[in-house]
N, C-alpha and C positions, 0 to 999 in steps of 0.2 A: 653560719657565721662567716662574715667576710674575713679576708686576710688581715686587714687592719684590726678587726675585732679580736681575732685570735691572738695577734701580736700584743694588743693591749692587755688581754687576759693573762698572757704569759708574763708580761712585765709586772703586772700587779702582784703576782705570786713570788717575785724575786726580791731578795734583800739587797743585791748588788748587781752591777753590770760590768762586763768586760769593757775595755777601752773601745773595742770595735762596736759593741752593742750600744754604748753610750753615744758614740759618734753617729751611728746610724739613726738612733732615736731623735737626735736633734738636727739631723740632715747635713752633717759636715763629714769631711774625710777623717779617717783615723789619724792621719798625719797632722791635720789641723788641730784636732782635739788634744793630741799629745803636746802640742805647743803650749796649751793652757794647763797641762797636768800639774805643774808646780802650784797653781792656784786652786785646783780642784781637790777637795778632800778625797784621798784614795788610800788603799792598803796594798801591801805586797803580801801575797799568799804564795809562798814558794817563789817561783819565777813569774807568776802572773800578777798583773795589776788589776785590782777590782775597785769599782767606785760604788760606795753605798748609795742606794737610790735616794734616801731621805737627805743625805748630805748634798747630793747632786742637785736635787730640787732646790735646796736652800741657796746653793751657789748660783743656780740659774736665776732665782728670784733676785738675788743681790745684784747680779749683772744687769738684769732687766730694768732695775730702778734707774740706772744711769743711761739707758738707751732710749731710743725713740719709741713712740706708741706702736709702730709697726712691728718692731722687734719684740716688744713686750707681748703683743698678741701672739706671735709665733711661739714664744716661750710658754705662754699659758696653754696653748694647744698641746705642746709637748708634755707639760705637767699633767694635763687632763688625761693624756694617753698613758701616762705612767701610773695613774690611779686605778 
């Protein structure tokens, strides 16, 4: 199994992502993702911030509707990787 394949399988088993994992999944820096955190559904578990995968998918879909086709395709690729 390729590295990407293992990563996709690992993501499929998870209910939530850390901010760092969510950022890595969509190919942006953690700092950049944290700028959007007020918009992204998330939970505080102790001192950690976690982003439920299903909510993250919905947020990405909603954002993609207002973006160009190129961006929408990139989001679809990420969503497929999360499944």
